[in-house]
N, C-alpha and C positions, 0 to 999 in steps of 0.2 A: 525474618520468620513470617511477618505479616504479608510480605510480597509473595512468598512461597505458597501460603495457604489461600490467598486470593486467586492466584493463578491456577491452583488445583481445583478450587471450588467451581470454576467456570467450565471445567472439562468433564464431558460425559464419559462414563466408563463403557458406553456402548459403541464408541468410535472404533474404527478399524485400526489395528496397530501397524507399525512400519516393519522394517527389516528385523528389528530386535524382538518382534512378537510380544511386546509388552503393552497391555492396555492401561488406561488411566486408573482402573481400580486398584492396581498394585501399588503405585506410589501413594495413593490416598490411604491405603492400609499401612504402608511403611512409615509414613510421617508420624504415626502414633508413637513411634520409638524415638526418644530424644537423641540418641546416639546417631541413628541413621539420618535424622533431620539435620544434625550438625555436619554430617559428611556431605549431604546435598548442598547445604549453604556454603560450606567451604569450597566445594568444587565450582559452584556458580561464581563465587567471588574471585576464585583463582583465574577463571577464564577471562575475566575483565582485567584483573590486576596485572597479569603477565601477558595480556594481549594475545591470547591463543585460543582457537576454537578446535577441539580435538577432531581428528579425522573420522572417528566413529559417528560423530554428530553430522558430518557432511555427506553421509550416505543416505540415499532416499529410495523409495519404491514408487514408480510412476505407473498407475493402473489405467489402462485404456479401456473405456466403456463406450460402445456405440450408442448414439442418441436414438431414441425410440421413434418408430414411424417413418423412417427414411427409406425411399425407394432404392437408393444407391448409396454406397459408402466409399466413393471414389476419391474424396478429398478429405484432408485432415480435419477440417472444420466440422465434419459430421460426427466427431468423436469427442467425448468428455475425457479430460485428463485429470486424475486425482493424484496428488502428491502426498505420500505417507512418509513422515519423518520419524526418527528414533525418539522414543518417549522422553528420556531425560534431557536431551538437547532441546526438544520442543518446550519443555517446562522452563528451562533456563532462558530461552528466547522470550517467552511470555513475561518472565520476571524483568528482564532487561528492557524489553519494549515498554513496559509500564513505567519504569523509572525514566527512560529517555523521553517518553511522551510528556510526563509530568514536568521534567526540567525544561523541555523544549517549549511547552506552552507557557510556563512561568516566565522564561527569559526571552520570549518573543522569537524563537527560532522558526516557529510556524506562523503562518498568516491567519488572521481571524476568519477569513472567508474560505478556509480549507476544511472540508467536511468528509466524513466517511473514513472509518478505520482509525480515527483519532479520539482520544479521551476528551470528553466534554464537547465534542464536535461531531455528533452522530448524524446519520442520514435523516433521522427524525427532526433534529435541530435545523437542518437545511430546509426541510419541507415547511417547518413553521416560519422560518425566515422569509422564504419566497412567498408564502401565503400572505404574510403580513405586508410585505413590500407591494404585492399586487393590489391588495385591498386598500392600502394607504394611497396608492396612485389613483385607483378608481374613485376614491372619495374626493380627489382633486380634479376629477373629470379628465384624467389622462389615459391614453391608450398604451397598453403594455405589450412588448414583444420579447420573445425569448428564443435563443438559438442554443441547442445542446450539441456538443461535439465529442468525439472519441479520439484518444491517442492510440495510434497503431502499435500493437505489440509492446506496450509500455514496460511490462515486467522484464522481458529479455533485452530491451533496448537501452537500459541504463548503463552509461559509461562509468566504470569504476573509478577512473582518475577524476572525472568531474564530481562524482559522488564524494570522494575523499576531500576534494577541495571545498565542497559545500559544507561538509561536516566540520572542517577546520574553521571556515569562515563564520559558521553559525555560533562558534564560541565554545564548543565542547572541548574538554581537556585532551591533551595529546594521547592519553591512554585509550580514549574511546576511538580515535582515528586509527591507532595502531591495532586495536582489537578488530576493527572492520577490515583492515588489510588482511588479517588472517581469516576472518569469517567469510569473506567473499571469494576466496580462492580454494582450489582443491576439491570442489564438490563433484560427486559422482552419483549417478542414478541408475537404477535397474528397471527395465520395462517389463510389465506383465500384461498379457492379453489372453484372456481365458486361462488355459493351462500352460501357455508358453511363458517362459521366464528367460530374459536375456542376461548377458553379463553386465558388468558395470561400465558405464560410459561417462566421460568427462562432461560436466555441465557448468563451465566457468564463465557464463555470460549473464549479464543483467543481475536481477534479484529473483530468487525462487518464490513462486507462488505457494501458499500454504505455510510459509514461515511466519512466526509471530513477530519478527523484526521487519518484515516487508512493509507494513503500513508506515512505520517510522522512516525507513529509508526512502520510500516513495514520496512521503510528505516533505522530507528535507530536500529531495531532488527538485520537486515542483515549486517549492517556496520561493526561490529567487525569481522565477518567471512571474509569479503574482506580484512580487515586490517591484520588479522592473516595470510591469504593466501599470502599476499605480503611479509611476512617474510620467506616463504618457498623458498628453492632453485629452485623449479620447476617454480616459478613465474618469473624467469629470462628468461624462454623459452616460456611462454604462456601468453596470455592476458585473464583476467576474467572480464566479464561484467555481471551486474544483471539488471533485469527488473521486479521489484516487486517480484512475485513468480516464475520467470523464470531466467535462467542464460545461458551464452554462454562462451565457452572456445575456444580460437583461438590460433593457432600456425602455424609456417612455417618452411620449410626446403628445401634443394635442391631437395629432392625426397619425394614423398608421404609416402613411407614406413618408413621414419624417423619420421613422425608426430605421428603415432599411439602410440608408447611408451610414448611420452610426454603427449598425451591426456589421456591415461590410468592413468599415475602417477598423473596428475592434478585432474582427476576425483576422485581418491581415497582420495586425500587430502581434497577436497571439501566435499566428503561424510563424512569423519571423523569429520570435523569442524561442519557441519550441525547436525550430530548426537549428538555432545556435547551440542548443544543448543536445543535438543529435536525435531529437524526437520528431515524429511525423504525425500530422493530423489526418484522420480518415474522412476525407471530404464526402464520400458517398453516404455516410451514415449521419451527416449533419441534419438535425431535425428542428425546423422553425415552428414556433407556436405563437399565435396571435391572440 
């Protein structure tokens, strides 16, 4: 019950509903009835215990919105895509995500240097960590260098077989892996652009953006890369942080010229590890900071 109320409390009734046309105001009103609450909790528990995600929860509405101020709209990157999910399924995802994050952090399935989208590891925590690291090195008269990088199309690029292997290796019980086998397959979405509405299209690749479970799945997928990087010799000279589909490499030396070889070597190792899991770095967006 606590997980249900906490998940509902964080949801604004002003958010746009999905294909079921139900806003968050309705479940917030319904949970005042103990009988309805018990039905919600029973259905949420059943989804996990029998390892099944209903087809109704797998249908989404993808709204296409042009970005403002563009002279031309000839490429897909000039549009914002907003994914709207069915309300009850989204609520259950939030509840399950909270539990998996708690268990994953408690038992070490996630790495301490993973930030963003994770409980107790917010973007604000990452900013505080980096600021402390820089100021501590400055106090020792060291020069700090940072390289930020992006993973190309991270959400749709996740391989389901690899993800299931990572979930099993992380130590979650078999029922969780079986649930994700059902959760990741059979998804369909409907496109909406102004007044145009398409039919349903299959979307069985990667992990859907907008899902409450996406941060957990993305965090689990990237965790082995950070763990393997920590076994490399270069990890003794650099720090590697991740923020969902972004990453940061930090290093320090007495002179800036000594930092560049370290950053190059670390970047090559990260590139190799990501490629092994079917992920690609977007070299053009890499941003160095001195």
